[in-house]
C-alpha positions as CSV (number, residue, x, y, z in Angstrom):
1,M,17.1,69.1,132.6
2,Q,20.9,69.3,132.5
3,K,21.1,65.9,130.9
4,T,18.6,67.0,128.3
5,I,20.6,70.1,127.5
6,L,23.8,68.1,127.4
7,A,22.2,65.6,125.0
8,I,21.0,68.4,122.7
9,L,24.4,70.0,122.7
10,L,26.1,66.6,121.9
11,F,23.6,65.9,119.2
12,T,24.0,69.3,117.6
13,T,27.8,69.0,117.7
14,S,27.6,65.5,116.2
15,V,25.5,66.8,113.4
16,A,27.8,69.8,112.7
17,V,30.9,67.5,112.7
18,A,29.2,65.0,110.4
19,D,28.1,67.9,108.1
20,D,31.7,69.3,108.0
21,Q,33.1,65.9,107.3
22,S,30.6,65.2,104.5
23,E,31.1,68.6,102.9
24,A,34.9,68.4,103.1
25,E,34.8,65.0,101.6
26,A,32.6,66.3,98.8
27,K,35.2,69.0,98.1
28,V,38.0,66.5,97.9
29,R,36.0,64.4,95.5
30,E,35.3,67.5,93.4
31,Y,39.0,68.4,93.5
32,F,39.9,65.0,92.0
33,D,37.2,65.3,89.3
34,V,38.4,68.8,88.4
35,F,42.1,67.6,88.6
36,N,41.3,64.8,86.2
37,S,39.9,67.3,83.7
38,Q,43.1,69.4,84.1
39,D,41.0,72.5,84.7
40,V,43.7,74.6,86.4
41,E,41.5,77.7,86.5
42,R,38.7,76.0,88.3
43,I,41.1,74.4,90.8
44,V,42.6,77.8,91.6
45,E,39.3,79.6,91.7
46,T,37.0,77.1,93.5
47,V,39.1,74.4,95.2
48,Y,42.2,76.0,96.6
49,S,42.6,79.0,98.9
50,V,46.0,80.5,98.4
51,P,48.4,80.4,99.9
52,V,48.4,76.6,99.7
53,H,51.1,74.8,101.7
54,I,52.4,71.5,100.2
55,G,54.6,69.0,101.9
56,N,56.2,65.8,100.8
57,S,59.3,63.7,101.2
58,S,61.4,66.2,99.2
59,G,60.4,69.1,101.4
60,H,57.8,71.9,101.8
61,R,56.7,74.6,99.4
62,A,53.7,76.8,98.9
63,Y,51.6,78.2,96.1
64,V,51.7,81.7,97.6
65,T,49.7,83.4,94.8
66,E,47.2,82.2,92.3
67,H,49.9,82.6,89.6
68,D,52.1,80.2,91.6
69,A,49.2,77.7,91.8
70,R,48.6,77.9,88.0
71,S,52.2,77.5,87.2
72,G,52.7,74.7,89.7
73,L,49.7,72.7,88.5
74,T,50.6,73.2,84.8
75,T,54.1,71.8,85.6
76,L,52.7,68.9,87.6
77,F,50.3,67.9,84.8
78,G,53.2,67.9,82.4
79,Q,55.3,65.7,84.7
80,I,52.6,63.2,85.4
81,E,51.5,63.0,81.8
82,D,55.1,62.1,80.9
83,Q,54.6,59.1,83.2
84,G,51.5,58.1,81.3
85,W,49.0,59.6,83.7
86,V,45.4,59.9,82.5
87,R,43.4,60.1,85.8
88,S,43.7,59.9,89.5
89,V,41.3,57.5,91.3
90,I,40.2,57.8,94.9
91,S,39.9,54.5,96.8
92,E,39.1,56.0,100.2
93,V,38.5,59.3,102.0
94,K,38.7,59.5,105.8
95,P,37.7,62.9,107.0
96,C,38.4,64.1,110.6
97,S,37.0,67.3,112.1
98,I,39.6,69.3,114.0
99,A,37.4,72.3,114.8
100,N,34.3,73.9,113.5
101,G,34.9,74.5,109.8
102,L,38.3,72.7,109.8
103,V,38.8,69.2,108.5
104,F,41.7,66.9,107.8
105,A,40.9,64.4,105.1
106,E,43.2,61.4,104.5
107,V,42.8,60.3,100.8
108,T,44.1,57.1,99.4
109,Y,44.3,57.1,95.6
110,T,46.2,55.9,92.6
111,R,47.4,57.7,89.5
112,Q,46.5,55.6,86.5
113,K,47.6,55.1,83.0
114,S,45.1,54.6,80.1
115,D,45.3,50.8,80.5
116,G,44.2,51.2,84.1
117,S,47.6,50.2,85.6
118,A,48.9,52.4,88.5
119,I,51.9,54.6,88.1
120,A,54.5,53.8,90.8
121,P,54.3,53.7,93.7
122,G,50.8,52.5,93.2
123,T,48.9,53.4,96.3
124,R,49.4,57.0,97.4
125,R,48.1,58.7,100.4
126,N,47.7,62.5,101.1
127,V,46.3,64.4,103.9
128,Y,44.3,67.5,102.8
129,V,43.5,70.4,105.1
130,L,40.2,71.9,104.3
131,Q,38.6,75.0,105.7
132,N,35.1,76.4,105.4
133,L,35.8,79.9,104.3
134,S,33.6,82.7,103.0
135,G,33.7,81.1,99.5
136,G,32.8,77.6,100.9
137,W,35.1,74.6,101.6
138,R,38.6,75.1,100.2
139,I,41.9,73.1,100.3
140,T,44.5,75.2,102.2
141,A,47.3,72.6,102.5
142,F,48.1,69.0,101.6
143,Y,50.8,66.6,102.6
144,S,52.0,63.4,101.0
145,Q,52.5,60.6,103.5
146,D,53.9,57.1,103.5
147,P,51.1,54.9,102.0
148,T,51.9,52.1,104.5
149,K,51.1,54.3,107.5
150,R,47.7,55.7,108.5
151,F,47.0,59.2,109.6
152,T,45.6,59.4,113.1
153,C,43.4,62.3,114.0
154,K,42.5,63.5,117.4
155,N,40.2,66.5,117.6
């Protein structure tokens, strides 16, 4: 009997983890689609949950308010368009459940020009932190990482 209960608990947990990972990955893919359409309002209203913490090699910052997120995204779009950007393309998403409703997702992607060539550094890698909040899955933080290193996740 105890083995049956344990098997049921493990199965239920596995299903919940798989669901969280699948839903979080879908949100990351939605984010890239919305990002490519440059729909700042939709990102702020349906993808992010502010404050959003952002980290990269130049330091850490946050979009503390929705206004900060709108302003930061508008600035970012201008900067990457100046480099010839037309779209960002995901090559891999590796989600990892940390806890119920909390997923880290390592995303490997490129920023591309209209001719399909990648904007340097070519391959990019971010880790997104997603939480299942009252409004659904939302990105609460993301961190750029060295594209030659892989994120290891232990839950």
